[in-house]
N, C-alpha and C positions, 0 to 999 in steps of 0.2 A: 770659375775654375782657375787654379794658379798652379804654380810648379815649385814653390818654396824657394826659388832664386831670387833673392833680394835685389831690388833695382836701386834702392836708395836708402839712406839713413836720413830721416826727416825730423822736423822739430814741431812739437805741440805749440800753438800759439795761444789757445784757450781750450779749457774743458768745463762746460757749464752744466750742473746738474739740473734736470727740470722734473722734479717729482722723481719717478723711478726710470727716466730716461736721461739721455745726455746729449748735449750739442757739442760735437769735438771738432775743432778747427786745427788743421795741420798745414804747415808750409811745405808743400811738395817739391819745391824747387823745380828741376828739369822735368819731373813728371807731370808738372802742371800744364806743360805746353799740349798734350794729348787729352788732358782730363776734361770731362764735360759733365753736365748734370745727367744724373741716371747712370753713369759708370760705376762699376764695381772697383774698389781698390783694398786690398788687404793690409791693414795697420796692425803690426805685431801678430799678424796670422788671423785677424778678425775681419771677415768679409764685411765691408761697409760700402753704402751708396752715396756717392756725391750729391748733396741737396743744394749746394750753392758753391760758386766759386768767385774769387776775388783776387786777381793778380795771380801770384803763385800759391794762394792759399785755397784750400777746399774745406767746406764744412760738411760734416757727417752727422746724420741723426742715428744715435745709438739706442737700440731697444733695451728693455729691462732684462730680456733673456741674455743678450750679449753681455750685459754689465754682471749678471749673476754668474755666468760661466767663465768669464775671462778677467783679466787685470785692468781692463780698459776703465774702470771706474776710479783706479787709483792715479791715472795719468794727470799730470799738472803741467802748466805752462813751462816751456824750455826742455821738457822731457824729450829724449831721443826715442825715435821709433823706426822699426823696419817697415818698408813700404814696398808693394808689389802690385802692379796693375793687372787686371784679369788677362788670362791667356787668349790669345787670338788663335783662330783656327788654323792660321799659316805658321805659328810659331812653333818652334823645336821644343819638345818636351825633355828638358835636360835634367830636371829634378824628379818629382814624383807627383802623383795627382794629389793636390791639396784643394780642398773645398773652402776653406775660410771659415768651417763650422767648428768652433772650439769644443772639445770634449771635457775640458776641466783645466785646472792649473797644477804645477808642480813646483818645487822649490829647488834652487841651486844649493847642492850639498857641499861639493869640493870642486876646485878649479886647480888643475895640475898643469903648469907650463912645461912643455918639453921642447926646448928651443923656440922655434917660431910656431910650434904646434901647441894645441892644448887639449887636455882630456877633461870633460866636464861631466860630473855625476849629478843626477836630480833625484830628489825624493819625490815619490809619486803615490798616489792612492791605488790600492789593489784592482780597482775597476779599470784604471787606465793601464796598468801594467798588464792586465789580462788580455788586452788588445794589442800588445806588442809582441814582436818575435825578434830573437838575435838575427842581426845582420838585415833586419827590416827597416822600413823607413818611418820617421816620425817628423812632425813639424814642431819646432820650439821657436815661439814668438814668430811663426811664419817661416823659418828656416828649414829647408830640407836638409835632415841628417840622417845618418846611419847608426843603428843601435849596435854599439860594440860590445857591450857587457850588460848583463841583467844579473840583479841579486835581489834577495828578499827587501822589497820597499824601494828598490833604486834601478835606475837605468844609466848608462854611461854612453856618451858619444866621443869621438875623436874629431877634432875641428882643425882643418887644414888653415894655413895662414891666409889664403885668399878669403875664406869665409870670415876669418876673424877681422880682416881688415874692411870687409864690405858690410858687417852687420854689427848690432850692439852686443854681441857675445865678447867683443874684445874687452868690454867693461864689467862683464859678469862676475859676480862675487857670491860667496856663501850667503844664503838667506833670501836671495832675490827671488821674487815670485815670477814665473813664466807661464804663457799659455801654451797648451799642448793640444794637438790634433794628431790623432792616431791614424794609420793608414786605413783608407776606405776598404781596400782589398781584404785586409785582415779582419776588420769589422764585419765585413758581409759574410765572409766564411764562418766566422764565429757564431754569428746570429743564426745561420742556415744550420750548422751543427747542433746548435741549442734547440732548435725547432724538431730536428729528427731523432737526436739521440736521447735515451731514456734519462729522466732525471733521479738519480739516487739508485738506479738498478742497472742490471746487466742487460745487454742487447741479446734479444731472443732470435731464434730461427724464424719465428712467425713475423717479427718486426722487419728482419732483413728481407723476407719475401714481399712484405707490403711496400717496401722502399724499392723493390724491383731487382734485388740481388738473387 
């Protein structure tokens, strides 16, 4: 479990494809002091497990599922990535509940600078947008953000200067792909409603009675 509050911008040292999987080595810098084999660290929002350490570098084994759902497969040496160590039980939850399980990818559509702030819009698939709500939370490349606007095919976030300074969003430009994890609370409610509400028909008195109303 993570919070979406990025702890460091780190550098990819190597990204080696092994069939349908990948060995990804990242220089964690200061985060390496507490990292040990078996620890979970989110890299651009993808929950990965430390398989090996060497100095300030950690190597992760990335599964085919993670490569299919995220932008991890496109990472190359010297790429900058957002990193966050897993939440401790004693930590303050200052962002939102982020699992590190990517739902899909979106594309930066526009970046509008407003002084030290930025308004960034993303083009996303309908299945991702259906799991978002206005003023709800979303993790973009692991960054906890609040949805400021939603339109047909897009969602927009307002990014404060501190977040721009502490994450890779400062370099975001139109066309960039990003990892998206929608809010687990919204997903859970949506799934439950889909299970109980009729598909393609009206709710009946009999069905309401079955549900305990």
